[in-house]
C-alpha positions as CSV (number, residue, x, y, z in Angstrom):
1,X,2.1,-83.6,-55.0
2,X,1.1,-85.8,-52.2
3,X,-0.1,-84.3,-49.0
4,X,0.4,-86.4,-46.0
5,X,1.8,-84.6,-42.8
6,X,2.0,-80.9,-42.8
7,X,3.9,-78.6,-40.8
8,X,2.5,-75.0,-40.5
9,X,4.6,-72.4,-39.2
10,X,2.4,-69.4,-38.2
11,X,0.1,-68.3,-35.4
12,X,-2.4,-66.0,-37.3
13,X,-5.7,-66.6,-38.9
14,X,-4.3,-67.8,-41.9
15,X,-2.3,-70.7,-40.2
16,X,-5.4,-71.8,-38.2
17,X,-7.6,-71.9,-41.4
18,X,-4.9,-74.0,-42.9
19,X,-4.8,-76.3,-40.1
20,X,-8.4,-76.9,-39.6
21,X,-8.8,-77.3,-43.4
22,X,-6.3,-79.8,-43.7
23,X,-7.0,-81.9,-40.5
24,X,-10.8,-81.7,-40.7
25,X,-11.6,-81.9,-44.4
26,X,-8.6,-83.8,-45.9
27,X,-7.8,-85.8,-42.7
28,X,-4.1,-84.9,-42.7
29,X,-2.0,-84.9,-39.6
30,X,-1.0,-81.3,-39.2
31,X,1.5,-79.8,-36.8
32,X,1.5,-76.1,-36.1
33,X,4.3,-74.2,-34.9
34,X,5.1,-70.7,-34.0
35,X,6.7,-68.3,-31.4
36,X,3.4,-67.3,-30.0
37,X,1.2,-70.3,-30.5
38,X,-1.8,-70.8,-28.3
39,X,-2.4,-74.4,-28.1
40,X,-6.0,-74.0,-26.7
41,X,-7.0,-72.8,-30.1
42,X,-6.7,-76.5,-31.5
43,X,-8.0,-78.2,-28.3
44,X,-10.2,-81.1,-29.4
45,X,-8.8,-81.5,-32.7
46,X,-7.0,-84.9,-32.8
47,X,-5.2,-84.3,-36.3
48,X,-3.7,-81.1,-34.9
49,X,-0.6,-81.0,-32.7
50,X,0.9,-77.5,-31.4
51,X,4.4,-76.9,-30.7
52,X,6.0,-73.7,-29.5
53,X,8.8,-72.5,-31.7
54,X,11.8,-71.4,-29.5
55,X,13.8,-70.0,-32.7
56,X,13.3,-69.9,-36.5
57,X,16.0,-72.4,-37.2
58,X,16.0,-76.2,-38.5
59,X,17.4,-77.6,-35.1
60,X,14.6,-76.1,-33.2
61,X,12.2,-77.6,-35.7
62,X,13.8,-81.0,-35.3
63,X,13.2,-81.1,-31.7
64,X,9.7,-80.7,-32.0
65,X,8.7,-82.5,-35.4
66,X,10.0,-85.4,-37.2
67,X,10.9,-83.6,-40.4
68,X,11.4,-87.0,-42.3
69,X,7.5,-87.8,-41.9
70,X,6.6,-84.2,-43.1
71,X,5.5,-83.9,-46.8
72,X,4.7,-80.2,-47.0
73,X,5.7,-77.1,-44.9
74,X,3.7,-74.0,-45.2
75,X,5.2,-70.9,-44.0
76,X,2.7,-68.1,-43.3
77,X,4.4,-65.9,-40.8
78,X,2.4,-62.6,-40.7
79,X,5.2,-60.2,-40.7
80,X,7.6,-58.9,-43.2
81,X,10.2,-58.8,-40.5
82,X,10.4,-62.5,-40.4
83,X,11.5,-62.8,-44.1
84,X,15.1,-63.3,-43.4
85,X,14.1,-66.1,-41.2
86,X,12.0,-67.4,-43.9
87,X,14.6,-67.4,-46.3
88,X,17.2,-69.1,-44.1
89,X,14.7,-71.7,-43.0
90,X,13.7,-72.4,-46.5
91,X,17.3,-72.9,-47.6
92,X,18.0,-75.5,-44.8
93,X,14.7,-77.2,-45.4
94,X,15.3,-77.4,-49.2
95,X,19.1,-78.7,-48.7
96,X,18.4,-81.2,-45.8
97,X,15.0,-82.5,-46.9
98,X,14.7,-82.0,-50.7
99,X,11.5,-84.2,-50.7
100,X,9.5,-81.8,-48.7
101,X,7.6,-79.2,-50.7
102,X,7.7,-75.6,-49.2
103,X,5.1,-73.1,-49.6
104,X,5.5,-69.6,-48.3
105,X,3.3,-66.4,-47.9
106,X,5.1,-63.6,-49.5
107,X,4.3,-60.0,-48.9
108,X,6.5,-58.7,-51.8
109,X,7.1,-59.9,-55.2
110,X,10.7,-59.3,-54.9
111,X,10.9,-61.9,-52.0
112,X,8.9,-64.3,-54.3
113,X,11.6,-64.0,-56.9
114,X,14.3,-64.6,-54.3
115,X,12.3,-67.9,-52.9
116,X,11.6,-69.3,-56.4
117,X,15.4,-69.9,-56.8
118,X,14.9,-72.4,-54.0
119,X,12.1,-74.2,-55.8
120,X,9.7,-73.0,-53.5
121,X,6.0,-72.4,-54.1
122,X,5.0,-68.7,-53.0
123,X,1.4,-67.4,-52.3
124,X,0.1,-64.0,-51.7
125,X,-3.1,-63.4,-49.8
126,X,-3.1,-59.7,-50.8
127,X,-3.0,-60.7,-54.6
128,X,-5.7,-63.2,-54.2
129,X,-7.9,-60.7,-52.2
130,X,-7.1,-58.2,-55.3
131,X,-8.1,-60.9,-57.7
132,X,-11.2,-61.6,-55.7
133,X,-12.1,-57.9,-55.8
134,X,-11.6,-57.6,-59.3
135,X,-13.8,-60.6,-60.1
136,X,-16.9,-59.7,-57.9
137,X,-16.6,-56.1,-56.8
138,X,-15.6,-54.0,-59.7
139,X,-17.9,-52.3,-62.4
140,X,-17.1,-53.2,-66.0
141,X,-16.1,-49.7,-66.9
142,X,-13.3,-49.8,-64.2
143,X,-9.7,-49.9,-65.3
144,X,-9.1,-52.8,-62.9
145,X,-12.0,-54.7,-64.4
146,X,-11.1,-58.3,-65.2
147,X,-13.0,-59.9,-68.2
148,X,-14.3,-63.4,-68.1
149,X,-11.6,-64.3,-70.7
150,X,-9.0,-63.4,-68.4
151,X,-7.8,-60.3,-70.2
152,X,-7.4,-56.9,-68.3
153,X,-9.6,-54.1,-69.7
154,X,-6.8,-51.6,-69.4
155,X,-4.5,-53.9,-71.4
156,X,-7.1,-54.6,-74.1
157,X,-8.0,-50.9,-74.3
158,X,-4.2,-50.2,-74.6
159,X,-3.8,-52.8,-77.3
160,X,-6.6,-51.3,-79.3
161,X,-5.0,-48.0,-79.2
162,X,-1.7,-49.3,-80.4
163,X,-3.4,-51.2,-83.0
164,X,-5.0,-48.0,-84.4
165,X,-2.0,-45.8,-84.4
166,X,-0.7,-45.5,-88.1
167,X,2.9,-45.3,-88.8
168,X,4.0,-42.6,-91.2
């Protein structure tokens, strides 16, 4: 998957981290768009362009950004309330611009299942945080401890228990 020009929808810390990383480190042109965007946040960044989103539809995006030049869209709105907008926008992007890779921040696994039907890559910051917690901040005797081989302590203990049960 080639990353050339990227559109980020969102205005929170995650959106700005993506924008700065892609623009500064990977030297990719980034468009950041949201309802409440503060363009001064990215002043001085030649690779980042801001545009205020008037509504969460494809027509509003087309007015601000040449979507034919975009390789990836990252939707990282920070509210569950915007899921219907995310779903509608994703469906339109996938139907009108099938070559664009769409990545969506999900708050709920149910939403991830729905979005996967549209060939969208989902990510969860809370799942990532949980995995980091498990990896670095949990004692070995904890039920959520993750072993170095990737297995869960709970699961392996449960498997041992099942293996030791003798059927009569």
